[in-house]
SELUMSE-501694 format. One line per 3 residues: number of its first residue (from 1); for each residue x, y, z of C-alpha. Coordinates in steps of 0.001 Angstrom, whole numbers. Layout:
<nodes>
NUM = X,Y,Z  ...
</nodes>
This chain:
<nodes>
1 = 16091,12833,26257  15626,10031,28739  12896,7478,29363
4 = 11647,5832,32540  8888,3396,33371  6064,4396,35702
7 = 6310,1999,38674  3617,382,40747  709,319,38322
10 = -1947,-2188,39416  -3570,-4788,37209  -5874,-2718,35002
13 = -9580,-3577,34990  -12469,-2511,32732  -13519,1041,33540
16 = -10254,2026,35212  -9153,5631,34674  -5670,5264,33216
19 = -4932,8972,33493  -5590,8887,37243  -3511,5739,37707
22 = -606,7392,35909  -955,10737,37696  -893,9039,41106
25 = 2451,7386,40317  4345,9791,38076  5180,13473,38400
28 = 4756,14630,34828  6265,17742,33280  5074,19833,30364
31 = 6554,18463,27146  6734,14842,28325  5586,12065,26011
34 = 3606,9394,27851  3712,6046,26039  980,3639,27107
37 = 888,-1,26028  -2268,-886,24138  -2645,-3874,26471
40 = -3730,-1724,29395  -5719,643,27177  -7703,-2325,25889
43 = -8229,-3686,29392  -9497,-333,30665  -11834,-81,27688
46 = -13205,-3586,28185  -11731,-4982,24986  -11392,-8510,26329
49 = -13373,-11326,24795  -14124,-14995,25029  -13578,-17302,22083
52 = -17173,-18408,22506  -18245,-14930,21370  -16959,-15730,17874
55 = -18865,-18696,16430  -16932,-19503,13259  -18368,-19081,9818
58 = -17345,-21015,6703  -14435,-18707,5845  -13004,-18896,9359
61 = -13186,-22681,9287  -11482,-22759,5907  -8689,-20453,7119
64 = -8167,-22490,10297  -8011,-25749,8336  -5486,-24315,5888
67 = -3301,-22879,8652  -3384,-26229,10436  -2286,-27957,7243
70 = 536,-25470,6679  1845,-25341,10246  1069,-28864,11397
73 = -702,-27436,14464  -4413,-27446,15187  -5967,-23982,14792
76 = -9135,-22768,16500  -11615,-21478,13883  -13128,-19215,16550
79 = -9840,-17313,16707  -9858,-16968,12922  -13391,-15601,13170
82 = -12295,-13039,15767  -9510,-11880,13448  -11945,-11553,10555
85 = -14373,-9487,12635  -11583,-7152,13808  -10291,-6584,10264
88 = -11275,-4580,7228  -9042,-6550,4843  -7189,-9848,4932
91 = -3871,-9457,3116  -2539,-12980,3770  -4332,-16132,4923
94 = -1232,-18362,5036  1245,-19131,6435  -263,-16657,8930
97 = -3104,-14165,9017  -2023,-10647,8097  -4830,-8117,8226
100 = -5702,-4435,8354  -7552,-3217,11432  -10418,-744,11353
103 = -8086,2135,12215  -5514,1327,9515  -2820,-679,11287
106 = -1585,-3759,9416  -458,-6630,11600  -613,-10332,12286
109 = -3975,-11582,13598  -5384,-8020,13700  -3186,-7477,16748
112 = -5310,-9804,18897  -3321,-10934,21925  -3581,-14226,23782
115 = -1067,-13335,26516  -1581,-11039,29513  -5329,-11337,28988
118 = -6328,-11934,32610  -9386,-14171,32843  -10333,-13685,29187
121 = -9313,-15714,26151  -8508,-12745,23943  -7403,-9144,24207
124 = -8466,-7027,21232  -6758,-3800,20211  -8439,-512,21170
127 = -11117,378,18636  -9854,3939,18049  -6401,4290,19620
130 = -5935,7991,18822  -9202,8765,20604  -7948,6649,23506
133 = -4721,8663,23553  -6659,11937,23631  -8845,10742,26532
136 = -5794,9788,28567  -4043,13048,27692  -7032,15151,28762
139 = -6958,13545,32207  -3262,14087,32926  -2018,17001,35025
142 = 584,18381,32571  705,19454,28947  2002,16211,27469
145 = 1658,14071,24380  355,10508,24602  1255,7591,22349
148 = -604,4266,22475  1920,1540,21635  2029,-2085,20589
151 = 4689,-4497,19382  4715,-6019,15925  7039,-7695,13492
154 = 8621,-6024,10480  8895,-7211,6893  12401,-8306,5936
157 = 13659,-8393,9555  13587,-10780,12494  12050,-9776,15808
160 = 9462,-7321,17014  9645,-3672,18005  7361,-1052,19455
163 = 5059,845,17104  2452,3552,17597  -1214,2710,17163
166 = -2598,6072,18233  -1308,9428,19395  -2449,12816,20670
169 = -747,16107,21458  1950,15851,18800  2273,15121,15076
172 = 2869,11536,13999  5817,12432,11795  8298,15210,11241
175 = 8860,16207,7668  12421,16862,6550  11536,17414,2903
178 = 12844,20728,1648  15535,20910,4336  19165,20354,3425
181 = 21813,17820,4330  25377,18756,5352  26359,19163,1737
184 = 23514,21520,945  21441,18969,-974  17692,19268,-472
187 = 15987,16283,1124  13213,15016,-1124  11580,12013,562
190 = 12539,11901,4261  9526,11846,6579  10454,10537,10026
193 = 7869,8482,11904  8446,10052,15307  5614,8320,17159
196 = 6952,4930,16073  10431,5848,17268  9068,6963,20630
199 = 7059,3742,20887  10215,1724,20213  12081,3734,22862
202 = 9330,2978,25363  9434,-702,24502  13140,-843,25359
205 = 12270,327,28868  8998,-1500,29459  10131,-4793,27945
208 = 7954,-7796,27232  6455,-10702,29174  5615,-10187,32838
211 = 7465,-6912,33457  4320,-5105,34564  5482,-1647,33452
214 = 3124,-709,30591  3581,3070,30874  6819,4870,29980
217 = 7543,8595,30161  9946,10059,27601  11301,13375,28889
220 = 13071,16225,27069  12291,14920,23594  12341,17858,21188
223 = 10348,17745,17969  12393,20613,16569  11575,23270,14024
226 = 10109,20978,11400  6789,20617,9673  4612,17914,11190
229 = 2281,15385,9635  -534,13242,10971  61,10610,8282
232 = 1273,7258,9619  -604,4464,7865  -82,4356,4110
235 = -3018,4862,1786  -3636,1818,-393  -2928,3776,-3579
238 = 680,4355,-2520  1239,1102,-628  2903,-1042,-3271
241 = 3676,-3886,-859  -16,-4216,-26  -921,-4096,-3691
244 = 1573,-6879,-4397  184,-8987,-1546  -3299,-8724,-3008
247 = -2109,-10639,-6037  50,-13150,-4129  -946,-16532,-2783
250 = 1045,-18742,-463  2216,-21906,-2199  3584,-24696,-35
253 = 6344,-26753,-1630
</nodes>
């Protein structure tokens, strides 16, 4: 397969038709995977906000004060309030805010961005990224899959990488369980998160910062003859890291 960025996309504004903007600049082929950064999806969907829209409550003030004490930097309680309102669960309050969004993604600060926000203070994640992916897909002029991407950190590793927030037109994962390795042993646990791998591929091409290439086309990717799964975000019952975090509290030496 190979991946290429879609050139010449303008600054996206609320109400813009992303599918049309992509179609005008890229000749798509059936089977392509179109990876779209959540930044431009959020902008098109009007998911920008002002800090003044989040008057802080007591919990937000408490979180901001504690983070300021831990980090030695002043923290805006309005930002903490925005994170709380965009989250269904707070897993960590210090030394940073780690939360679950309404659609199941776990990330720092509910994925709220303070860069590339245009005239706004904040850029919130799309409310339902898989629905966003399906809307974009339905407006494109080829039979493609669409993945809405973001970047986030990883436990136990330095740095960020691309991940999928939403997808349409393909399964999230391919299931290798029941297939055999080269020695004939049956695979018992391997489920490959394909949409995350495609998102990471796109991120290599689109980059970070001011690159201005938020849409990447991955061509000639083959899912193969495997079972597919729509599961991406772990259920709480099987997420032992989340369960451990619920009983953990940050202690500053």
